[in-house]
C-alpha positions in Angstrom: -15.9 4.6 5.9 -15.3 8.3 6.6 -14.7 9.7 3.2 -13.0 12.9 4.4 -11.0 10.9 7.0 -12.0 13.1 9.9 -12.9 10.0 12.1 -16.6 11.0 12.1 -19.2 9.0 10.1 -21.7 11.1 8.2 -25.2 10.2 7.1 -23.8 9.9 3.5 -21.1 7.5 4.7 -23.9 5.3 6.3 -25.9 5.3 3.1 -22.9 4.3 1.1 -22.2 1.5 3.5 -25.8 0.2 3.1 -25.3 0.3 -0.6 -22.0 -1.6 -0.5 -23.7 -4.3 1.7 -26.6 -4.6 -0.7 -29.0 -3.2 1.8 -31.7 -0.6 1.1 -31.5 2.5 3.4 -35.1 3.1 4.4 -34.3 6.1 6.6 -31.9 4.0 8.8 -29.0 6.4 8.2 -31.0 9.3 9.5 -32.1 7.3 12.5 -28.5 6.2 13.3 -27.4 9.8 13.2 -30.2 10.8 15.5 -29.3 8.0 17.9 -25.6 9.1 17.9 -26.6 12.4 19.5 -24.6 15.5 19.6 -21.2 13.8 19.8 -21.7 12.4 16.3 -21.0 8.9 15.1 -17.5 7.4 15.3 -16.5 4.0 13.9 -16.8 2.0 17.1 -20.3 3.4 17.8 -21.2 2.6 14.1 -20.2 -1.0 14.6 -22.4 -1.2 17.8 -25.4 0.4 16.0 -25.1 -2.0 13.0 -24.8 -5.0 15.4 -27.9 -3.9 17.3 -29.9 -3.4 14.1 -28.9 -6.5 12.3 -28.1 -8.9 15.1 -24.7 -9.9 16.3 -22.1 -10.4 13.6 -21.6 -13.8 15.0 -21.8 -15.6 18.3 -19.1 -14.5 20.8 -17.7 -18.0 21.1 -17.6 -18.4 17.3 -15.7 -15.1 17.0 -13.3 -16.1 19.6 -12.6 -19.4 17.8 -12.1 -17.5 14.5 -9.6 -15.1 16.0 -7.9 -18.0 17.8 -6.8 -19.3 14.5 -4.8 -16.1 13.9 -3.0 -16.1 17.3 0.7 -16.5 17.2 3.1 -18.0 19.9 2.6 -14.9 22.0 -1.2 -15.3 21.9 -1.8 -12.2 19.9 -3.5 -11.7 16.6 -1.1 -10.4 13.9 -2.9 -7.5 12.3 -0.9 -7.8 9.0 -1.8 -11.5 8.6 -5.4 -10.8 9.5 -5.6 -8.0 6.8 -4.0 -10.3 4.2 -6.5 -13.0 5.0 -9.5 -10.7 4.9 -8.3 -9.3 1.5 -8.0 -12.8 0.1 -11.4 -13.8 1.4 -13.0 -10.7 0.0 -11.4 -11.1 -3.5 -12.1 -14.9 -3.6 -15.8 -14.7 -2.6 -18.0 -12.2 -4.4 -20.7 -12.6 -1.7 -18.3 -11.0 0.8 -17.2 -7.5 -0.1 -14.8 -5.8 2.2 -13.5 -2.5 1.0 -9.9 -1.7 1.7 -11.1 1.4 3.5 -13.3 -0.5 5.8 -10.6 -3.1 6.6 -8.2 -0.3 7.2 -10.6 1.4 9.6 -11.3 -1.7 11.6 -7.7 -2.7 11.8 -6.6 0.9 12.8 -9.4 1.1 15.4 -8.5 -2.2 17.1 -4.8 -2.6 16.6 -1.7 -1.4 18.3 2.0 -1.6 17.3 4.4 -3.0 19.8 7.4 -0.8 20.5 9.3 -3.8 21.5 8.7 -6.2 18.6 7.5 -3.8 15.9 4.6 -6.1 15.2 1.0 -4.8 15.1 -1.4 -6.8 17.2 -5.2 -6.8 16.6 -7.2 -6.5 19.8 -9.7 -9.3 19.0 -11.3 -9.2 22.4 -11.9 -5.5 22.2 -13.4 -5.9 18.7 -15.7 -8.8 19.9 -16.8 -6.6 22.9 -17.6 -3.8 20.5 -19.7 -5.7 18.0 -21.5 -7.9 20.5 -24.2 -6.7 22.8 
């Protein structure tokens, strides 16, 4: 998402996202930047704004069911398996385009590596809270 990898999303980044989603930016990028205020737009706020403009990504209960399929014995979502699945879905279905950069940003924003097991867990509940309103 952030081309210069500074963690901030620019108006150009938003326009590029609209293009990659097949949407026409009719001044929305500029409006989003204005709504972000002086602190700028970071990835989590971008997800909230997109969700508020285009509806929930999905119903909360549906999202919980989807993520439940990825939970392991310790009731956590393995970020590596989730990334592999998203990459497979994206490459197999031309209607769904997820860039590696966008997947990386989402997984980085909502994942944490366990010092004990060395596995990286995706915080599905935190993600659902962020994209839902």
